[in-house]
C-alpha positions in Angstrom: 161.1 115.9 84.0 159.6 118.4 81.6 156.5 115.9 80.9 155.9 115.4 84.6 155.7 119.3 85.2 153.4 119.8 82.3 151.2 117.1 83.5 151.0 118.6 87.0 150.3 122.0 85.6 147.6 120.7 83.3 145.9 118.9 86.2 146.1 122.0 88.3 144.6 124.2 85.5 141.7 121.8 85.0 141.0 121.7 88.6 140.9 125.5 88.9 138.6 125.6 85.9 136.2 123.2 87.6 136.2 125.2 90.9 135.8 128.5 89.1 132.8 127.6 87.0 130.3 127.7 89.7 131.7 130.9 91.1 131.1 132.5 87.6 127.5 131.3 87.7 128.1 128.5 85.2 126.6 125.2 86.4 128.1 121.9 85.6 125.2 119.5 85.0 125.9 115.9 86.0 124.0 113.3 84.1 122.6 110.2 85.7 122.7 106.8 84.2 120.4 103.8 84.6 119.6 100.4 83.1 115.8 100.3 82.8 114.3 96.7 83.2 111.5 95.1 81.2 108.1 95.0 82.8 106.4 92.7 80.2 107.0 91.2 76.9 104.5 89.6 74.4 104.4 88.6 70.8 101.3 88.1 68.6 100.6 85.7 65.8 98.3 86.3 62.9 97.8 82.5 62.4 96.9 82.0 66.0 93.4 80.7 66.5 91.1 80.2 69.5 88.3 77.8 68.8 85.9 75.6 70.8 86.0 71.9 69.7 83.5 69.4 70.9 85.2 66.4 72.4 83.9 63.2 74.4 84.9 65.2 77.6 83.1 68.4 76.6 84.1 71.5 74.8 87.8 72.4 74.7 89.4 75.7 73.6 92.1 74.8 71.1 95.1 77.1 70.2 98.2 76.7 68.0 101.2 75.6 69.9 104.0 78.1 70.3 106.5 77.1 67.6 109.6 78.2 69.7 108.4 76.2 72.8 106.1 73.4 71.7 103.9 71.8 74.3 103.1 68.0 74.0 100.3 66.1 75.6 100.0 66.5 79.4 100.9 62.7 79.8 104.1 63.1 78.0 105.4 66.1 80.1 107.1 69.2 78.9 110.0 69.1 76.4 112.9 71.2 77.7 115.1 69.9 74.8 113.1 72.0 72.3 111.6 74.9 74.3 113.2 78.3 73.9 111.3 80.6 76.1 110.9 84.3 75.9 111.7 84.6 72.1 110.3 87.8 70.3 109.8 87.3 66.7 109.2 89.6 63.9 107.9 87.9 60.6 106.5 88.7 57.2 104.7 86.1 55.2 103.6 86.5 51.6 104.6 90.2 51.5 101.9 91.3 54.0 103.3 94.4 55.8 99.9 95.7 56.8 99.3 92.7 59.1 102.7 91.0 59.6 102.5 87.3 60.7 104.4 88.0 63.9 105.2 91.2 65.8 106.5 91.6 69.4 106.0 94.2 72.1 108.1 95.4 75.2 107.3 97.5 78.3 110.1 99.4 80.0 110.2 100.5 83.6 111.5 104.1 83.5 110.3 104.9 87.1 113.8 106.0 88.0 113.6 109.1 85.8 112.0 112.2 87.4 109.5 114.1 85.4 110.8 117.0 83.7 114.3 115.5 83.2 116.2 116.0 80.0 116.9 112.7 78.4 120.3 112.6 76.7 120.2 109.1 75.4 118.1 106.0 75.8 119.3 102.9 73.7 118.0 99.4 73.8 120.1 96.5 72.3 118.4 93.2 71.5 120.4 90.0 70.9 119.4 88.1 67.9 118.4 84.5 68.5 119.9 81.7 66.3 119.5 78.0 65.9 121.6 75.4 67.8 122.0 73.4 70.9 123.2 74.4 74.4 123.8 72.7 77.6 120.9 72.6 79.8 120.6 70.8 83.3 116.8 70.8 83.1 116.9 68.6 80.0 116.8 64.9 80.1 119.3 64.9 77.2 121.5 67.5 78.8 121.0 70.0 75.8 118.4 72.5 74.6 117.9 72.9 71.0 116.0 75.6 69.1 115.3 76.5 65.4 115.3 80.3 65.5 117.7 81.2 62.8 116.9 84.5 60.9 115.6 84.1 57.3 116.3 86.6 54.5 117.1 89.2 57.0 120.0 90.8 55.1 119.0 94.4 54.3 115.8 94.3 56.0 114.7 96.7 58.7 112.8 96.7 62.0 111.2 100.0 63.6 110.2 100.6 67.0 106.5 102.0 67.0 105.1 103.5 70.1 102.4 101.5 72.0 99.7 103.5 73.6 98.1 100.7 75.6 99.0 98.5 78.3 99.4 94.8 77.8 100.4 91.6 79.7 103.0 88.9 79.1 102.1 86.5 76.4 103.6 84.2 73.7 101.9 83.3 70.4 98.8 85.3 71.4 95.9 86.1 69.3 95.9 89.0 66.9 93.0 90.6 68.4 94.8 91.0 71.7 97.5 93.3 70.1 97.5 96.6 72.1 96.9 99.9 70.3 100.0 101.5 68.6 100.9 103.8 65.9 103.8 103.5 63.2 105.2 106.5 61.4 108.1 107.2 59.1 109.8 109.0 62.0 110.0 105.9 64.2 113.3 104.7 65.4 114.9 102.0 63.0 117.0 99.3 64.5 120.6 98.8 63.5 121.8 95.5 63.0 125.4 94.7 63.9 127.6 91.6 63.7 129.7 90.7 66.8 132.6 88.5 66.4 132.5 85.3 68.5 135.0 82.5 69.1 135.5 79.3 71.1 136.9 81.4 74.0 133.9 83.6 74.4 131.3 81.0 73.7 132.4 77.4 73.6 129.1 76.1 72.4 128.9 78.5 69.4 131.8 80.0 67.7 129.7 81.6 64.9 129.2 85.4 65.0 126.3 86.9 66.8 124.0 89.8 65.9 122.5 92.5 67.8 119.8 95.1 67.0 120.2 98.6 68.7 117.2 101.0 68.8 117.8 104.7 69.7 114.7 105.4 71.7 115.8 108.9 73.0 112.9 110.8 71.5 110.3 108.5 72.9 112.0 108.7 76.5 112.2 112.6 76.2 108.5 112.8 75.5 107.6 110.3 78.2 109.6 112.4 80.8 107.7 115.6 79.8 104.2 114.0 79.8 103.7 110.6 81.5 102.2 108.2 79.1 99.9 105.3 79.6 102.6 102.8 78.6 106.2 103.3 78.1 106.2 100.6 75.5 107.3 99.8 71.9 106.2 97.5 69.2 108.8 95.9 67.0 107.4 96.1 63.5 108.9 95.1 60.0 109.6 98.0 57.5 108.6 97.2 53.9 111.6 97.5 51.7 111.8 99.9 48.8 112.0 98.4 45.4 112.5 94.6 44.6 114.5 93.6 47.6 115.5 90.0 47.6 113.4 87.9 50.1 111.0 90.8 50.8 107.9 88.8 50.7 109.1 86.2 53.3 111.6 87.0 55.9 111.9 86.9 59.8 114.2 87.8 62.7 113.8 86.5 66.2 115.1 88.2 69.3 116.4 86.2 72.1 114.4 88.1 74.7 115.1 88.9 78.3 115.4 85.3 79.5 118.6 84.8 77.4 121.9 86.1 78.8 122.4 89.7 77.6 119.3 89.2 75.5 118.1 92.8 76.3 120.5 95.6 77.3 119.3 99.0 78.0 121.0 102.2 79.0 119.4 105.7 79.7 121.3 108.9 80.2 119.5 112.0 81.6 119.8 115.1 83.7 117.3 114.8 86.6 114.4 117.2 86.9 112.9 118.3 90.1 111.8 115.5 92.3 108.7 117.4 93.5 107.0 116.5 90.2 107.3 112.7 90.8 108.8 110.2 88.4 107.8 108.5 85.2 105.0 105.9 86.6 105.4 102.5 85.5 102.5 100.9 83.6 100.1 98.8 85.4 100.4 95.4 83.8 97.3 93.3 83.5 97.3 89.4 83.9 99.3 87.4 81.4 97.3 86.8 78.1 95.5 83.6 77.7 94.5 83.3 81.4 90.9 84.2 80.7 91.4 88.0 81.2 93.1 90.0 78.7 94.3 93.7 79.0 93.1 94.3 75.6 90.9 93.0 72.8 93.0 94.5 70.2 93.1 97.6 68.2 96.2 99.3 66.5 96.8 102.0 64.0 99.3 102.0 61.2 99.8 104.2 58.1 98.0 101.6 56.0 94.9 101.2 58.1 93.3 100.9 61.5 92.1 98.0 63.6 89.7 98.9 66.4 88.9 97.4 69.7 88.1 98.3 73.2 90.2 97.8 76.4 89.3 96.1 79.6 87.0 93.4 78.2 87.1 89.7 77.9 85.8 88.1 74.7 85.3 84.6 73.4 84.1 85.6 70.0 83.6 88.8 68.0 85.8 91.8 68.5 84.5 94.9 70.2 82.3 95.5 73.3 82.4 98.1 75.8 85.0 98.8 78.4 84.3 96.9 81.7 82.0 94.5 80.2 82.0 90.8 79.2 81.3 89.9 75.7 79.8 86.4 75.0 80.5 86.8 71.3 76.9 86.7 70.2 75.7 89.5 68.0 72.7 91.6 69.0 73.0 90.7 72.7 73.4 93.5 75.1 76.7 93.4 77.1 76.4 92.2 80.7 77.8 94.7 83.1 80.5 93.3 85.4 79.2 92.7 88.9 81.3 94.1 91.9 83.5 91.6 93.5 82.8 90.1 97.0 85.8 91.8 98.3 84.3 95.3 97.9 84.2 97.0 101.3 80.8 98.9 101.8 80.9 102.5 102.9 80.4 103.1 106.6 76.9 104.5 107.5 76.8 107.8 109.3 75.5 108.0 112.8 71.9 109.4 113.1 71.6 113.0 114.3 69.5 112.2 117.2 72.2 110.2 118.7 74.5 113.1 118.6 71.9 115.3 120.2 71.4 112.8 123.0 75.1 112.7 123.8 75.4 116.4 123.7 72.3 116.8 126.1 73.9 114.2 128.6 77.1 116.1 128.8 75.4 119.4 129.4 73.3 117.8 132.0 76.4 116.1 133.7 78.2 119.4 133.6 75.3 121.3 135.2 74.9 118.8 138.0 78.5 118.7 138.8 79.0 122.4 138.8 75.7 123.3 140.8 75.3 120.4 143.1 78.6 118.7 143.7 81.3 121.3 143.2 79.6 124.2 145.1 78.7 122.0 148.0 81.8 119.9 148.4 84.3 122.4 147.2 87.6 120.6 147.1 87.5 116.8 147.3 87.4 115.7 150.9 90.4 113.5 150.6 92.2 115.6 148.1 95.6 117.2 148.6 94.1 120.8 148.9 91.6 119.8 151.5 94.2 118.1 153.7 96.6 121.1 153.4 93.7 123.4 154.5 92.8 121.1 157.5 96.5 121.0 158.5 96.7 124.9 158.3 93.7 125.0 160.5 95.5 122.8 163.0 93.0 119.9 162.7 93.9 116.3 161.9 93.2 114.5 158.6 90.7 112.0 160.2 88.6 114.8 161.8 88.6 116.7 158.4 87.3 113.6 156.5 84.7 112.8 159.1 83.4 116.4 159.2 83.0 116.6 155.4 79.7 115.8 154.1 79.1 112.7 152.0 78.0 112.7 148.4 74.3 112.0 149.3 74.3 114.8 151.7 75.8 117.1 149.0 73.2 116.2 146.6 70.4 116.9 149.1 72.0 120.2 150.0 72.3 121.0 146.3 68.8 120.2 145.3 67.6 122.1 148.4 69.5 125.2 147.1 67.9 124.7 143.7 64.4 124.4 145.2 64.9 127.5 147.4 66.1 129.4 144.2 63.0 128.3 142.3 60.4 129.0 145.3 59.7 132.6 144.3 59.0 131.4 140.8 56.7 128.6 141.8 54.7 131.0 144.3 54.2 133.5 141.5 53.0 130.8 139.1 50.6 129.5 141.8 49.2 133.0 142.4 48.7 133.5 138.7 46.6 130.3 138.5 44.5 131.3 141.5 43.6 134.6 139.9 42.7 132.9 136.6 40.2 130.5 138.4 38.6 133.5 140.2 38.0 135.3 136.9 36.5 132.3 135.4 34.1 131.7 138.1 32.8 135.3 137.7 
């Protein structure tokens, strides 16, 4: 009994506090939550090549096969048993942290966050991929297998660098297509966590899973204050301090958005004023490798800078001007992109004399109507007002219509009035001409 009364009093007290706060001028801010989706993902491979090879059927562009989703000859069909789509690798080979062998990029859609909002938290959790086989209905063997186990990942770190250039979807893309980004010591570091697993949770794999969680709150807060070109990050390996075991060669592969719970996001924010709009989502270019790339490369790190211009398509050397096509030959001037056939020409303005003619016609019509027709006819013969006047005078409607002049009579009468009004003027003009002839003869 005592506990029940205490609980009731506590509930009533809390309710009174919530009601009294607004009355005291203290606002209770309610934060909104959302789960932003991914707009695009891509990963870049330093060993990837793009070369033209002469064959009996002509020149063919050759690229290395995606190691996580190999593609056989077209005659053999696709191998769903060994294809793991959407994987996002981060890998270091031979201790090269300046240009890692593989890095991955992600673009988030934060268009639900109004500009000026206060972002309380924005966290992204990525599921780590692992080797094994799972059941697959699309496979001829009924299984899908992959070799994506992490290597020497214990004690290693991955940071989320801010990307400042838009990019399209792509897997195993050329290094020169990397969008511009910047890595600093203050960038968020991912936290690797082991998740217990058993046959009940996952009958196909009872081994523990691992996730990487990145706290991107600082990025999201800056994006809410000033909209960036791209709400994107680059997953980049961090060089270990000292002689860490396996520091020269290690990798971790994220499962990616196509895997169940491969990418989990959550953002908490206090909305700003909607009048300022929301964080605009990036305009994603076509997928990489389709002949048009959103970038020919260019990124900046603490150890160096790699240049490149955006908006160009190149088949050879890097560089070139934005909006141009680079053929790869040095010394040749870039060819400006021609406008497409779908461009709609601007409408031509109507000449001024046409407007003058229309204006003159309207003025002339108004003068004829006011001088000739209306003054002569008055009310319309068969109009309501005319019939009422005829009835008031005690005459029939038929007689009124018959006695009214027709339009031609009205015109003759009107022009006669105009001629009578102009007769003094014409007589004076004629008298003046007669006097001038007399003076000339003298």
